[in-house]
C-alpha positions as CSV (number, residue, x, y, z in Angstrom):
1,M,94.0,78.8,125.2
2,P,97.7,78.3,124.2
3,G,97.7,78.8,120.3
4,K,99.7,80.2,117.3
5,I,100.2,84.3,117.6
6,L,101.2,85.4,114.3
7,V,104.5,88.5,114.9
8,T,105.2,91.2,112.2
9,P,106.4,94.4,113.5
10,R,109.3,94.8,111.6
11,S,111.5,95.8,114.4
12,V,110.6,92.4,116.7
13,T,110.8,89.7,113.6
14,K,114.6,91.5,112.6
15,G,115.4,91.4,116.3
16,G,113.7,89.8,118.9
17,H,112.0,91.4,121.9
18,P,112.2,90.1,125.4
19,S,108.1,91.1,125.6
20,L,107.5,88.0,123.8
21,D,108.4,85.6,126.4
22,K,105.9,86.3,128.3
23,L,103.9,84.9,125.1
24,E,105.6,82.2,124.9
25,K,105.7,81.4,128.8
26,A,101.5,81.0,128.6
27,G,102.1,78.3,126.0
28,Y,101.6,80.4,122.8
29,E,103.8,79.3,119.7
30,L,105.0,82.1,118.2
31,V,104.4,82.1,114.5
32,F,106.8,85.2,112.6
33,C,107.1,86.7,109.0
34,T,110.1,87.6,106.9
35,P,112.6,89.0,109.2
36,G,112.8,92.6,109.3
37,I,110.3,92.6,106.0
38,Q,106.9,94.2,106.1
39,P,104.7,91.5,105.2
40,G,102.2,91.6,102.1
41,E,98.7,90.2,101.6
42,D,100.1,86.6,100.1
43,E,102.3,86.2,103.1
44,L,99.7,87.2,105.9
45,K,97.0,84.6,104.1
46,K,99.9,81.6,104.1
47,L,100.7,82.9,108.0
48,L,97.5,83.6,109.5
49,P,95.2,80.4,109.1
50,G,95.5,78.5,112.5
51,C,96.7,81.6,114.3
52,I,94.2,83.4,117.2
53,G,96.4,86.3,118.3
54,Y,98.0,88.3,115.7
55,L,100.6,90.9,116.7
56,A,100.8,93.6,114.1
57,G,102.6,96.4,112.6
58,V,101.7,99.0,110.3
59,E,101.1,96.4,107.2
60,T,98.0,96.5,105.5
61,I,95.2,93.4,107.1
62,S,92.4,93.7,104.7
63,C,89.2,91.8,104.1
64,E,90.6,89.5,102.1
65,V,93.2,88.6,105.1
66,L,90.6,88.3,107.7
67,K,88.3,86.1,106.2
68,H,91.1,84.3,105.3
69,A,92.5,84.0,109.2
70,G,89.9,81.5,110.3
71,K,90.9,80.8,114.1
72,L,91.6,84.8,114.5
73,K,90.2,86.4,118.1
74,V,92.5,89.4,118.3
75,V,95.0,91.5,116.5
76,S,97.1,93.8,118.4
77,R,98.4,96.3,117.5
78,N,102.5,97.6,118.5
79,G,101.3,101.3,117.7
80,T,98.4,103.6,117.7
81,G,96.9,104.0,114.5
82,I,94.3,101.0,113.2
83,N,93.5,103.0,109.6
84,N,95.7,99.6,108.3
85,I,93.1,97.1,109.5
86,D,89.6,96.7,107.7
87,M,87.5,97.5,111.3
88,A,84.0,97.0,109.4
89,T,85.4,93.5,108.8
90,A,86.7,92.6,111.8
91,K,83.6,93.7,113.3
92,E,81.4,91.8,111.3
93,L,83.9,88.4,112.1
94,G,84.3,89.3,115.7
95,I,87.5,89.9,115.5
96,V,89.0,92.7,118.7
97,V,91.5,94.9,117.6
98,R,93.6,96.6,120.4
99,R,95.8,99.1,119.6
100,A,99.2,100.1,122.2
101,E,97.7,103.7,122.9
102,G,100.2,106.7,122.7
103,A,103.3,104.4,123.1
104,N,105.4,105.9,120.4
105,A,104.5,109.3,121.2
106,R,107.2,110.7,122.3
107,G,109.7,109.0,119.5
108,V,107.2,110.5,116.9
109,A,106.7,113.7,118.1
110,E,110.9,113.8,118.8
111,L,111.4,112.7,115.3
112,A,108.6,115.4,113.7
113,M,110.9,118.1,115.8
114,G,114.0,117.2,114.6
115,L,112.6,116.9,110.7
116,I,110.8,120.3,111.3
117,L,114.6,122.0,112.5
118,A,116.6,120.3,109.5
119,S,113.8,121.3,106.8
120,V,114.4,125.2,108.3
121,R,118.4,125.0,107.8
122,S,118.9,122.7,104.9
123,I,120.9,120.2,107.4
124,P,120.6,116.9,105.3
125,F,120.9,118.6,101.9
126,S,124.2,120.8,103.7
127,D,125.6,118.0,105.1
128,A,124.9,115.7,101.4
129,A,126.7,119.0,99.8
130,I,130.0,118.8,101.9
131,K,130.1,114.9,101.6
132,K,130.8,115.8,97.4
133,C,133.2,118.1,98.6
134,G,131.3,121.0,98.2
135,W,130.5,124.5,99.2
136,E,126.8,125.1,98.9
137,R,124.8,127.3,101.5
138,R,121.1,127.5,101.9
139,N,119.6,130.9,103.7
140,G,117.3,129.3,106.7
141,I,115.0,130.9,108.9
142,E,114.3,130.9,113.3
143,L,111.7,129.5,114.5
144,E,111.3,132.0,117.5
145,N,108.3,134.4,116.7
146,R,107.4,132.0,113.8
147,T,103.9,130.0,113.8
148,L,103.1,126.6,113.9
149,G,100.4,124.8,112.5
150,I,99.5,121.3,114.3
151,V,96.9,119.0,112.2
152,G,95.9,117.1,115.6
153,F,96.2,117.8,119.1
154,G,96.7,114.0,120.8
155,K,99.9,112.9,122.5
156,I,102.3,113.6,119.9
157,G,100.8,117.0,118.8
158,R,100.3,117.6,122.7
159,I,103.9,117.2,123.0
160,V,105.7,118.8,119.9
161,A,103.1,122.2,120.6
162,N,105.9,121.7,124.3
163,F,109.2,121.5,122.1
164,A,108.2,124.1,119.5
165,A,107.0,126.5,122.4
166,A,110.6,125.8,123.9
167,F,111.6,127.6,121.0
168,G,109.9,130.4,121.2
169,M,107.2,129.6,118.8
170,K,103.7,130.4,117.9
171,I,101.1,127.8,118.0
172,F,97.7,126.7,115.9
173,F,96.2,123.3,116.2
174,Y,93.5,121.8,114.7
175,D,91.6,118.6,116.1
176,P,87.6,118.3,116.0
177,F,87.7,116.3,119.1
178,P,90.4,118.3,121.8
179,P,91.2,117.4,124.9
180,R,89.1,118.0,127.2
181,D,91.3,119.8,129.9
182,F,93.0,121.9,126.8
183,K,93.1,125.9,128.3
184,E,94.4,128.0,125.7
185,K,98.0,130.1,126.4
186,E,99.1,133.7,124.7
187,N,101.8,131.1,122.2
188,L,98.7,127.6,122.0
189,R,95.6,127.9,120.6
190,S,92.5,125.8,118.7
191,S,92.3,127.2,115.8
192,T,90.4,126.1,111.8
193,L,92.1,124.2,109.1
194,E,91.9,127.5,106.8
195,E,93.5,129.4,109.5
196,I,96.4,127.1,110.2
197,F,96.9,126.9,105.8
198,R,97.2,130.6,106.0
199,N,98.7,131.9,108.4
200,S,101.4,128.9,109.9
201,D,105.3,128.8,108.6
202,V,105.2,125.3,109.4
203,I,102.8,122.7,109.5
204,T,103.2,119.3,111.1
205,L,100.2,116.6,110.5
206,H,99.6,114.3,113.2
207,C,95.9,112.6,112.8
208,P,94.1,109.8,110.7
209,A,94.1,109.3,107.2
210,G,90.3,109.9,105.8
211,E,89.6,108.9,102.0
212,K,91.7,111.7,100.3
213,P,94.2,113.7,101.4
214,L,94.1,116.1,103.7
215,L,96.9,118.4,101.5
216,G,96.2,118.2,97.7
217,K,96.6,121.1,95.2
218,D,93.7,123.3,96.7
219,E,94.8,123.2,100.2
220,I,98.2,124.0,99.3
221,A,97.6,126.9,97.5
222,K,95.8,128.3,100.2
223,M,99.5,128.4,102.3
224,R,102.0,130.8,102.6
225,K,104.7,131.0,99.9
226,G,107.3,129.4,101.6
227,V,106.0,126.8,104.4
228,Y,107.3,123.9,105.4
229,I,105.6,120.6,106.1
230,V,106.0,117.7,107.9
231,N,104.2,114.6,108.2
232,T,105.3,111.6,110.9
233,A,101.6,110.7,110.4
234,R,100.3,109.0,107.5
235,A,101.6,108.7,103.2
236,E,97.9,109.2,102.8
237,L,97.3,112.5,104.2
238,V,98.9,113.8,101.0
239,D,98.8,114.1,97.8
240,D,102.2,113.5,96.7
241,K,102.1,115.0,93.4
242,A,100.9,117.9,94.2
243,I,103.9,118.2,96.6
244,I,106.7,117.8,94.2
245,A,104.9,120.5,92.1
246,A,104.8,122.9,95.2
247,V,108.4,122.3,96.0
248,E,109.5,122.7,92.3
249,S,107.4,125.7,91.5
250,G,108.9,127.2,95.1
251,H,106.0,127.5,97.0
252,V,106.6,124.9,99.4
253,S,109.8,125.4,100.8
254,G,110.4,122.6,102.3
255,F,108.4,119.0,103.0
256,A,109.3,116.7,105.2
257,T,107.9,113.1,105.3
258,D,108.5,109.8,107.9
259,V,105.5,107.4,106.0
260,F,105.0,106.4,102.4
261,A,102.5,103.9,100.6
262,P,103.7,101.3,100.2
263,E,106.2,100.9,102.5
264,P,109.4,100.9,101.1
265,P,108.4,103.2,98.6
266,K,108.0,101.4,94.5
267,D,108.7,105.1,93.3
268,F,111.6,107.1,95.0
269,T,110.3,110.4,92.9
270,L,110.0,112.2,95.7
271,A,112.4,111.3,98.6
272,Q,114.6,112.6,95.6
273,N,113.7,115.8,95.4
274,N,116.3,118.4,97.1
275,A,113.5,120.2,98.9
276,V,112.4,117.0,100.6
277,I,113.5,115.5,103.5
278,A,112.7,111.8,103.6
279,T,113.3,108.9,106.3
280,P,111.7,105.2,106.6
281,H,108.9,104.9,109.2
282,I,111.7,106.0,112.0
283,G,108.9,108.2,114.6
284,G,108.8,105.2,116.6
285,L,111.6,103.1,116.4
286,T,113.3,104.2,119.3
287,K,114.6,101.7,121.9
288,E,112.0,103.5,124.9
289,S,108.9,103.6,121.7
290,V,109.5,100.0,120.7
291,D,110.0,98.9,124.4
292,R,106.2,100.6,125.6
293,A,104.5,99.8,122.0
294,M,105.8,95.7,122.6
295,N,104.9,95.6,126.4
296,D,101.6,97.1,125.3
297,A,101.1,95.6,123.3
298,V,101.8,92.4,124.2
299,D,99.7,92.8,127.8
300,N,96.7,93.7,124.8
301,L,97.1,90.1,123.9
302,L,97.4,88.2,126.6
303,D,94.6,90.5,128.4
304,T,92.2,90.3,125.7
305,L,93.0,86.0,125.3
306,R,92.4,85.3,128.4
307,D,88.8,86.9,128.6
308,L,87.6,85.5,125.5
């Protein structure tokens, strides 16, 4: 069933990837969006008609885009999250949605741990001050015997827990669907969101976004004064205005985020705050994670098209 396949992940449209050779060898014609740029609705509506496959990144794939696609049979994400896709419309139109589950877990988990360390020791702030020929020091905290709250205990959350355990942290996690094989340990146990908010020195988010932010004004008010928060999951999990108010008041000592809505952000107010560390959605942007995600996404695409 050779035909056209749209390819949009930014890391691939800009630099290419060997896994795409499989699609071309199978006879498919590849269509690319603007290199290195997350496509908007107008570009997708222009490129998708005529495509039977769609190798997708984190861009919004709306009801309007899917209904405009015409021949589309399958959307294959080069990552785990699918909250950017209108799943109800995909189901209505009979479009199969596949995910590269867990492919970028290690990369995201390592970034999350890096952001925790950077936050509690003010590494970016200190570096920026010295680069300006300054010498301003901030008091930090050590992670040993501190409490880490992990919201979402899938593959990423579990890797983060292993890292934190090596630092001697006490770890609480919340997940409505915890792993079946999980066994509590002395420094690792299941918890409620309320307990995590109340007891954690550091909170890291590794869960899907819901209809409203998980962390708003009321939730942040329940947290310990001086808490550090890290978000490498979805921007919609956090109310930006509530976070800005909390870091400015000192209730939250530091906030680190790898995700924005939209990307790149139109408003940089949050990122420019001195108590905030911001990175441009690089959690899965490692050679290893990109390779795993692309190989899985391409294989999922080929397998699904072969079976249709």
